GUMI-673257 format. One record per residue (C-alpha): x, y, z; residue in three letters. Coordinates in steps of 0.001 Angstrom, whole numbers, plus 500000, padded with zeros to 6 digits. Layout:
N
XYZALA ...
//
This chain:
833
637789275180681139MET 639602273406678318THR 643217274587678076ASP 643246276939675054ARG 646385278796676096ARG 648583277180673462ARG 646224277303670544ARG 647080279824667898SER 644337278972665417ASP 641311279928667485THR 638053279216665633PRO 635384281748664892SER 633067282546667772ALA 630249280638666092ALA 632339277462666092ALA 633279277643669762LEU 632076274790671982PRO 629221275945674208ASP 630930274505677277ARG 633979276771676800GLU 631824279857676454VAL 629739278825679453ARG 632877278171681507ASP 634291281636680823VAL 630866283143681488GLN 630749281314684831ARG 634219282592685751ARG 633251286168684868LEU 630101286055686976LEU 631932284377689828ASP 634521287162689926HIS 631741289736689683LEU 629873288219692624LYS 632744287264694938HIS 635376289791693875GLY 633274292903693228ILE 630174292047695257GLY 627667292835692524LYS 625403291091690080ASP 625438291737686350ALA 622600294252686491GLY 624520296585688801ASP 628010296217687291ALA 629708299338685924THR 631965299281682832PRO 634974299360685163HIS 633589296394687090ASP 633454294428683837TRP 637062295365683142TYR 638142294128686568MET 636352290784686310VAL 637543290176682734THR 641108290923683761ALA 640893288583686732ARG 639440285820684576THR 642330286092682122VAL 644778286380685001ARG 643579283008686304ASP 644888281427683100LEU 648197283257683357LEU 648764282131686913VAL 648535278467685982GLU 651289278781683386THR 653263281207685527TRP 653541278717688360ILE 654449275997685862ASP 657168278265684411SER 658677278979687817LEU 658591275305688760ARG 660215274289685479GLN 662976276901685841ALA 663686275747689383ASP 663683272090688380HIS 666058272665685461SER 668300274964687512ASP 668401277237684472ALA 670404280431684456LYS 668164283378685340ARG 668192286716683563ILE 667371289823685590TYR 666638293021683686TYR 667062296127685862LEU 665261299127684437SER 663931302294686035LEU 661195302198683364GLU 658800299584682039PHE 656415301201679578LEU 653925298332679636ILE 650803300043678366GLY 647469298311678750ARG 647518294583679475SER 644029293176678868LEU 644067292827675081LYS 647737291789675082ALA 647139289024677613ASN 643965287800675911VAL 645869287479672645LEU 648893285819674261SER 646797283205676046THR 644785282398672905GLY 641364283052674440VAL 640260286031672371LEU 637283284387670675ASP 635960282544673689VAL 636285285650675877THR 634489287810673312CYS 631728285219672988ALA 631238284868676747ALA 631094288633677196LEU 628650288970674310ALA 626262286538676035VAL 626404288893679015LEU 625766291929676818GLY 629336293210676955GLN 631989294065674354ASP 635701293330674899LEU 636912296403673018ASP 634743298702675125ALA 635857296943678306ILE 639528297282677321ALA 639080301058677137GLU 638421301047680890GLN 641967299961681636GLU 644270302752682831PRO 647627303089681158GLU 650385301438683191ALA 652619304420682540ALA 655743303098684235LEU 658025304595681632GLY 658662307587679421ASN 659773306505675970GLY 661860304084673995GLY 663995302861676884LEU 660948301823678923GLY 659138300351675953ARG 662260298374675000LEU 662312296899678514ALA 658661295849678192ALA 659263294309674755CYS 662261292371676064PHE 660342290829678970ILE 657629289762676503ASP 660216288290674132SER 662130286519676891MET 658931284692677796ALA 658093284010674148THR 661450282380673376VAL 661573280586676731GLY 664212282434678757ILE 663441282357682495PRO 663883285780683946GLY 662467288825685644MET 662339292530685164GLY 662965294732688188TYR 661673298276688573GLY 659704300608690848ILE 656011300341691701HIS 655296303993690886TYR 652000305167692321HIS 651942307919689729HIS 653408306946686391GLY 654616309266683678MET 652593312431684163PHE 649363312995682298GLY 649847315713679692GLN 647131318248679038VAL 647390321224676708ILE 646024324496678079GLU 646321327615675929ASN 648845325748673832GLY 651105324901676778GLU 651904321550678355GLN 650538321086681833ARG 651492318060683905GLU 648743316237685739MET 649133313395688247PRO 648596310035686589GLU 647286307864689401ASN 646940304652687455TRP 646581302638690677LEU 643671304666692035ALA 641150301850691445ARG 643514298940691861GLY 645517296876689412ASN 643994293442688753PRO 647169292151687100TRP 649510292538690055GLU 650174290346693065PHE 651302291992696284ALA 654168290127697982ARG 654287291661701481PRO 656436288772702668GLU 659175289858700225VAL 660554292924701998ALA 664058294340702380TYR 665322297248704492PRO 667152299801702330ILE 669483302192704142ARG 670286305836703406PHE 672793307987705266GLY 674567306779708350GLY 678262306011708522HIS 680748303198708106THR 682586301463710912VAL 685867299586710570GLU 686452296449712627TYR 688386293195712498ARG 686673289876711997ASP 687408286698713944GLN 690387286010711687ASP 691843289446712326GLY 691053290788708846ARG 689862294400708523PRO 686208294766707609ARG 683769297613707026ARG 680203297857708258HIS 677524300387707271TRP 675125301466710014GLU 672904304298711206GLY 670907306640709021GLY 667345305898707946GLU 665764302772706546GLU 663031302377703962VAL 661351299019703406ILE 661148297766699819ALA 658117295519699299THR 657412293563696134ALA 654581293531693614TYR 654633291039690746ASP 653162291501687261LEU 652982288290685190PRO 654083288768681562ILE 653123285912679226PRO 655006284959676122GLY 652963284499672990PHE 651121281201673160GLY 651630281270676957ALA 654316278589676871TRP 656235280631679419THR 655134283386681784VAL 657800285602683314ASN 657185288554685553ASN 658187292082686378ILE 658834292668690068ARG 658171296250691126LEU 659348297673694440TRP 657131299858696585ASP 658493301934699461ALA 657178301649703010LYS 658384303401706130ALA 660419301262708492SER 658781303138711356LYS 655079303619711176GLY 652628305975712781PHE 654002307810715870ASP 651090307487718291LEU 652776309458721079ALA 653232312520718869ARG 649718312170717530PHE 648306312113721060ASN 650267315277721883ARG 648527316969718954GLY 651586316962716683ASP 649644315413713812TYR 652016316363710980ILE 655129315046712702GLU 653295311833713606ALA 653264310780709946VAL 656179312819708532ARG 658756310009708491GLU 656354307557706876ALA 655331310097704251SER 658935311012703441ALA 659942307363703041SER 657057306516700764GLU 657735309386698337THR 660440307208696783ILE 657836305212694866ALA 655389308022694230GLN 656448309523690903VAL 658306308377687806LEU 661116310844687061TYR 660609313599689644PRO 661533317029688341ASP 665307317117688825ASP 665616320862688274SER 665505321230692079THR 667892319835694686SER 665014317930696302GLN 664078316383692962GLY 667689315354692303LYS 667974313711695706GLU 664704311831695237LEU 665853310560691833ARG 669162309423693373PHE 667304307611696144LYS 665014305901693625GLN 667973304528691700GLU 669648303045694751TYR 666380301857696292PHE 665355299663693388PHE 668873298452692564ALA 669577297467696168ALA 666239295696696669ALA 666647293840693385SER 670142292582694229LEU 669031291439697666ARG 666222289522695999ASP 668499288015693355ILE 671011286818695936LEU 668268285373698124ARG 666923283388695203ARG 670395282213694185PHE 671390281154697704LEU 668258279025698081LYS 669818276589695600ARG 673521277371695568HIS 675878277932698442GLY 678916278984696448ASP 678735282652695439LEU 681578282080692990ALA 678928280426690783ARG 676798283571690616LEU 677890284534687047PRO 677195280948685988GLU 673605281071687226LYS 672711284770687132VAL 672954287509684499ALA 672002291071685408VAL 671384293526682574GLN 671650297217683500LEU 669252299123681249ASN 671078302452680955ASP 672945304108683823THR 670001304322686247HIS 670867300985687923PRO 674659301557687799SER 674844301868691566VAL 674162298113691576ALA 677894297642690910VAL 679125298997694277PRO 676029297551695973GLU 676859294010694849LEU 680453294545695968MET 679173295710699365ARG 676915292679699728LEU 679647290242698717LEU 682361291787700896MET 680550293195703920ASP 677745290676704322GLU 679231287526702757HIS 682878288194703740ARG 684429287624700304LEU 687832289159699561PRO 688003292049697098TRP 689474290119694167GLY 686900287345694283GLU 684017289777694774ALA 685152291905691808TRP 685457288895689511GLU 681903287840690437ILE 680617291380689930CYS 682079291864686453VAL 680981288375685403GLY 677409289047686487THR 676697292513685082PHE 676207293722681514ALA 675327297308680616TYR 673197298745677805THR 674074302302676807ASN 671242304413675385HIS 672774307786674594THR 675593309490672728LEU 674974312892674301LEU 677698313621676870PRO 675311315685679011GLU 672929312717679167ALA 675593310421680633LEU 674494310439684239GLU 676767311774686961THR 676072312309690664TRP 677836314670693076PRO 680312312987695388VAL 678741315032698191ALA 675418313260697618LEU 677121309881697871PHE 678927311009701038GLU 675651311954702679ARG 673359309156701490LEU 675593306220700453LEU 678896306612702319PRO 679885302954702073ARG 679270302910698346HIS 681474305941697862LEU 684292304130699657GLU 683832301157697332ILE 683715303376694235ILE 686932305072695304TYR 688563301667695773GLU 687323300423692372ILE 688692303599690823ASN 692052303398692590ALA 692636299813691485ARG 691408300565687973PHE 693639303634687559LEU 696642301780688958ASP 696148299244686191ASP 695790302002683590VAL 699013303665684723ARG 700811300337684715HIS 699647299495681172ARG 700100303013679766PHE 702939304676681682PRO 703272308372681086GLY 699763308866679689GLU 698611310901682654HIS 695657312475680851ASP 694302309032679957LEU 693854308253683658ALA 691984311526684125ARG 689664310845681202ARG 688730307290682226VAL 688504307936685966SER 685191307073687603LEU 685412310453689316ILE 685148313713687398ALA 687117316357689306GLU 685785319551687714GLU 683805321714688075PRO 682820319632691115GLU 683616316087692106LYS 681049313782690537ARG 680738310036690045VAL 680512309096686362ARG 677821306430686411MET 678381305314682805ALA 682083304742683525HIS 681131302821686662LEU 678738300584684698ALA 681310300092681932PHE 684161299098684245VAL 681879296907686371GLY 680392294885683467SER 681760292168681215HIS 679833293432678180LYS 678624296882677164VAL 676260297105674244ASN 675040299824671970GLY 671550299647670478VAL 672260300266666787ALA 675347299683664682ARG 676053303395664156LEU 675489304077667836HIS 677922301309668805THR 680548302548666336ASP 680227306061667746LEU 680527304704671295MET 683841303102670348ARG 685088306193668552ALA 683558308847670800GLY 682154308800674325ILE 683846305520675310PHE 686899305646673033SER 689380305545675918ASP 687550302752677711LEU 687307300848674423HIS 691083301122674118ARG 691431299606677595LEU 688790296905677043PHE 688742296291673256PRO 686424293262673461ASP 683868294727675860ARG 681686296848673555ILE 679276294903671339VAL 676270295889669253ASN 672721294694669762ARG 670359296710667582THR 667035297249669291ASN 663873295358668426GLY 660129295468669041ILE 657522292827669716THR 655333292158666661PRO 652556290898668936ARG 651909294356670377ARG 652864296516667423TRP 651243294674664537LEU 649050291824665737ASN 647353293860668474GLN 647718297435667257ALA 646685296759663650ASN 644267293807663622PRO 643004294595660121GLY 646438294447658509LEU 647465291571660783SER 644436289561659683GLY 645152290303656037LEU 648745289099656430ILE 647729285970658329THR 645128285093655724ALA 647827285022653043ARG 650902283580654800ILE 649625282017658041GLY 650401282883661658GLU 654040281878661878ALA 655190285496661486TRP 653967286347664991LYS 656902284502666547THR 659223284447663534ASP 659079287869661949LEU 661365286849659106GLU 658381284919657754ARG 656968288285656659LEU 659323287976653669ARG 656672285709652201GLU 654753288939651527LEU 657319290169649030MET 655777288492645961PRO 652375289792647082LEU 653631293354646696ALA 653328292777642951GLU 649703291566643226GLU 647208294276642403GLU 644533292699644604GLY 646777292495647643PHE 647944296087647178ARG 644317297195647010ALA 643519295284650195ALA 646487296834652048VAL 645490300265650790MET 641946299720652073ALA 643227298675655494GLU 645380301817655675LYS 642379303940654779ARG 640320302250657488GLU 643072302851660067ALA 643193306534659103LYS 639413306851659374GLU 639470305100662736ARG 642141307475664027LEU 640247310456662637SER 637072309440664495ARG 639019309021667726TRP 640793312369667353LEU 637498314102666586ALA 636690313853670295HIS 640025315452671224ARG 640610318205668651ILE 638391320595666738SER 637744319968663099GLY 637695316824660983PRO 640746315258659362LEU 640930314207655741ASP 641728310460655558PRO 642711310840651910SER 645498313266652841SER 649044312132653544LEU 649278311326657265PHE 652728312621658206ASP 653621311382661709VAL 656283312251664289GLN 655627310645667658VAL 658353310536670297LYS 659650312324673387ARG 659994316052672778ILE 663682316910672638HIS 665762319334670633GLU 667907316593669086TYR 664814314758667823LYS 664018317967665912ARG 660265318350666162GLN 661174321956665509LEU 662466321119662018LEU 659114319485661326ASN 657280322671662357VAL 659518324824660171LEU 658509322654657220HIS 654814322977658102VAL 655113326768658115ILE 656913326617654772HIS 654033324559653323ARG 651613327124654693TYR 653512329852652859ASN 653447327830649653ARG 649687327405649917LEU 649248331140650338TRP 651497331664647294ALA 649150329491645228GLY 651531326549644792ASP 650084323151644016ASP 650539321492647411VAL 648901318145648120ALA 646671317751651219PRO 648636316721654273ARG 647844316010657928THR 650866316425660203VAL 650527314613663521LEU 652982315300666346ILE 652826313740669791ALA 655157313488672754GLY 655805314724676258LYS 658423317208677417ALA 660216316597680695ALA 658715318912683337PRO 661967320824683799GLY 662916321029680096TYR 662013324618679215ALA 663005324520675545MET 661035321326674882ALA 657978322942676457LYS 658532326044674321ALA 658551323856671204ILE 655208322328672218ILE 653785325837672625ARG 655064326792669161LEU 653536323663667608ILE 650152324506669089ASN 650362328185668166ASP 651200327303664564VAL 648389324741664504ALA 645921327303665837ASP 646672329696662966VAL 646894327156660153ILE 643902325056661144ASN 641675328136661422ARG 642778329748658170ASP 640002329154655578PRO 642532329575652777ALA 644625326613653879THR 642811324416656371ARG 641447322025653754ASP 644953321325652436ALA 647028321394655613LEU 646343320333659174LYS 648795320353662074LEU 647662318339665072VAL 649426317965668406PHE 647993314831670015VAL 648146315258673806PRO 649121312683676416ASP 651078310363674146TYR 651432306841675554ASN 651408303222674392VAL 647664303149673792SER 647769306347671737VAL 650704304932669763ALA 648657301831668976GLU 646075304109667339ARG 648450306384665445ILE 650987303948664019MET 648615301873661858PRO 647349305130660298ALA 650724306660659433ALA 651730307064655802ASP 655030308845656447LEU 657259308254659489SER 659472311177660524GLN 662811310033662008GLN 664739313253661613ILE 667168313491664542SER 670532315129663953THR 672840312412662654ALA 674898310945665470GLY 672490311824668296THR 669772309134668290GLU 671049305884669776ALA 668628303671667880SER 664949304462667952GLY 662159301926668155THR 659317304146666966GLY 660955303988663531ASN 660608300182663662MET 656978300214664835LYS 655891302638662144LEU 657739300744659404ALA 656227297440660567LEU 652827299043660038ASN 653732300073656500GLY 654732303716656929ALA 657561304887654691LEU 660396306641656497THR 661714310123655927ILE 664836310494657988GLY 668477311151658562THR 671216308532658526ARG 671013308138662260ASP 670396305368664781GLY 668655302300663413ALA 667412304199660335ASN 670553303035658553ILE 669899299357659301GLU 666215299701658410ILE 667285301056655040ALA 669658298138654533GLU 666803295733655151GLU 663902297377653330VAL 665935298935650521GLY 667171302505650471GLU 664899303200647513GLU 661954302724649893ASN 663048305504652275LEU 663550309225651889PHE 666968309990653352PHE 668252313541653647PHE 670797315698655365GLY 674145315546657044LEU 675850312331658089SER 677298311853661576ALA 680742312477660069GLY 679522315705658459ASP 678125316892661784VAL 681372316121663588GLU 683468317862660922ARG 681271320980660773MET 681261321225664558THR 685038320937664663ARG 685567323496661897GLU 683025325962663263GLY 679380325805662235TYR 677596329093661549ASP 673831328681661023PRO 673480332270659814LYS 675251331308656605VAL 672503328805655810PHE 669736331244656751VAL 671204333953654533ALA 671386331600651559SER 667844330237651939ASN 665042332855651607PRO 662352330279652433ALA 664041329448655736LEU 664638333109656538ALA 660987333896655966ARG 659822331067658235VAL 662163332174661021LEU 661073335817660639ASP 657386334861660887MET 657991333050664149ILE 660248335749665554SER 657890338593664598ASP 654929336975666340GLY 652888335892663325TYR 651801332802665263PHE 651565334572668630SER 650041337992667910PRO 648993338539671531SER 652602337988672640ASP 654898338725669652PRO 658105337920671516GLY 656958334562672849ARG 658955332405670421HIS 662037334587669945ARG 664143332416672300PRO 663565329500669928ILE 664725331530666946ILE 667722332822668887GLU 668701329220669660SER 668779328575665898LEU 670737331685664973THR 672802333506667594SER 672579330442669845GLY 674537328356667358GLY 671822325886666231ASP 673431322994668089ARG 671392320358666260TYR 671936321891662804MET 668353322401661697LEU 669371325263659434CYS 672005323148657710ALA 669521320342656996ASP 666479322479656130PHE 666902322592652338ALA 667611318863652050ALA 664645318121654316TYR 662304320104652060LEU 663601318267649009GLU 662988314884650649ALA 659490315952651696GLN 658687317004648133ASP 659960313667646817LYS 657749311765649258ALA 654735313883648365GLU 655172313363644617ARG 655236309597645061LEU 652195309579647368PHE 650127311740645021VAL 651325310645641585ASP 651659306907642150ASP 649717305666645212PRO 649927302124643876ASP 653722302243643933ASP 653619303843647386TRP 651611300846648602THR 653997298423646902ARG 656896300022648776ARG 654855299912651962SER 654315296150651607ILE 658010295590650899LEU 658853297609654007THR 656600295413656156ILE 657961292257654575ALA 661605293103655314ARG 661316294138658968MET 662102290694660393GLY 665519291714661714LYS 663879294076664171PHE 661863291547666138SER 662672291756669842ALA 662571287934669884ASP 665655287700667717GLY 667413290513669587VAL 666779288790672918VAL 668167285526671551MET 671322287398670519ASP 671623288794674048TYR 671057285290675411ALA 673799283657673372ARG 676410286391673289GLU 675972288390676511ILE 674019286311679020TRP 675318282860678114GLY 671973281055678064VAL 670150278942675502GLN 666476279823674874PRO 664021276986675455THR 661949277822672376HIS 663955278861669302PRO 662245281436667116ALA 659645279864664905GLY 659193276800667123ALA 656042277983668865LEU 653486277245666208HIS 650983274613667242VAL 647855273510665471ALA 
//
């Protein structure tokens, strides 16, 4: 087959050379015959997915091997991204687009009576993540390959990804999501890459041949980490990187003697217990067993990854002092923080380096990305758990802490409380290891993911550590890949943009600024408006199979899609919906609106699940009411994932980013929706502020308290009842929920939610922001209804000014300022005729 991987201007199918179409057709049939064992007449839709994926994978492998060879030959510094989540989504369409074989693949399949879009629907969701953190990791691996940075992601080969969400009687139910049940054609098993990972046991002190004291960890149980590789191509397939996922295998297999004695359960118990480590993403940690499994997962993947990194480094370099020169390890949140004591253990216990040299290597190698401002979300683990499962690591953590606190006391004599606050060990109410502190002290750079978030890190959760290390905290505002979130998710709009300004925007998002003059063109506005209408109709057809009742594509599509959490304030959205319902009943002139909410609640998060139940109860009443259902629809879209997001985001008119100011680290859903032309209604939180600076504050609908207001009101004593008493509309909405209007069969069902907003203190200040939120919603509605042409003009300007939020540019900033590497392909240099 002619190499089309680096062609970005693929011709129409009619213009394709017959030999290219025939070659792809031959490859498809060859995989069908020799890989599936069928001929075309017997192939199922899933068979066609498997053979199409393997055909595209063949192209990836060629470039992948070239990329690895080139990186080895150049001895380039490698970047390793450790993340407990990689929210990859489906791969077929993404890889077809990246390799530049869309047209030829479609044409070859058409000859065989098949359709690529229908085949792509057969692919299960690679649900290896939960939300923004996991999707950020996936975007970064894509961007690293696109800009030419050799590197790998490391995670866990979960057999069951993020749970499947079904709604039964309005409640979330979690279902196993066995995405590997029929195999994964994109992955390569690497059984030869296997490392024993120890849990438990004890440490032994001895003296080496030079008489120096040493420590050795032994005993306990071992689990074998085995590797699976997923190739991730950059756009244009210049470079292919990969994500290496670790599966867990028992170190001891089937116990035949016990089996022969009839003890069948015990014969496989050890193997089954070992392999649970890789079974489920985010086990329910509301139980002690769930907590222990989560702890084991974090160490398992961090330890296997570091062993693999050192093996690769030592193949070419004998001097471990050069590790920071040739290796950068990015810790994506606190989940891999245990890598800090693990690297120290490897360097000291296995490679015999002295403490000072090992610590210098460790700090020079690691960098840490913080993703939360909520103190309760900063991960801590009981010292007792470390004592039982990782005794050597606890010794190392204690030593890190002792040396660190000695330095603090030396630099700040007399400030005894400072040492307590920055200690890696929290003493009360029980001894716990502060994993964020461990990552901070063990890294040379710590970054926030939006400017406000970073400022609040310096002033808030890490203020003491910032005082000790004033140059360590830096900002790197998050980004998204335009290939997935515009080119793939919204092909109609993408094609319209490309037709007017060319393809360069796909790898240089700043080129979208060339759209700005087109915002003043009536014809272009009409074309964009038509594409939005088509996206809304497409989403409506898809949802028709999942919900009862049609949607009105001419209504304002008001969208909030993200993990369900109190601070993200889906509840504030629902309060507004009920208020609109009341206005409709009062005869007010309220424009048609479709409110779409999607997201999953953590299995053990009772309040988040209660909010989902309320959303569905409210929807059940409103959507059935003949007096209002034509003007207001509330839809909870179940089982939100990447593929569902790709359907919803192109159709959104209004993007709800309404977290309490000072709680959202950044957000990336806000970026994806804006890139697809949705206007934002939101608080001055996370990356909303920087989006406004780019697209123009006049093109957003800001409302509510600032982070400073929230801090001041909390300090002075916030009383939500004051705001309820002064706002009859809010009081009425709360009374309706509390009195069971939306749950007549169980009137008290939602009272705990109302109590959390009133007597419970309303921690996230919904009552304080309610009036301002309504005002902003009314302002957005007036613009949408009274001047749709101006709405579209603002939408185009929003798209045009989103260049700052490309993951490509963010990754290049990481490369230069945190990792110390130079990308092979600068942004905008990938365009080939």
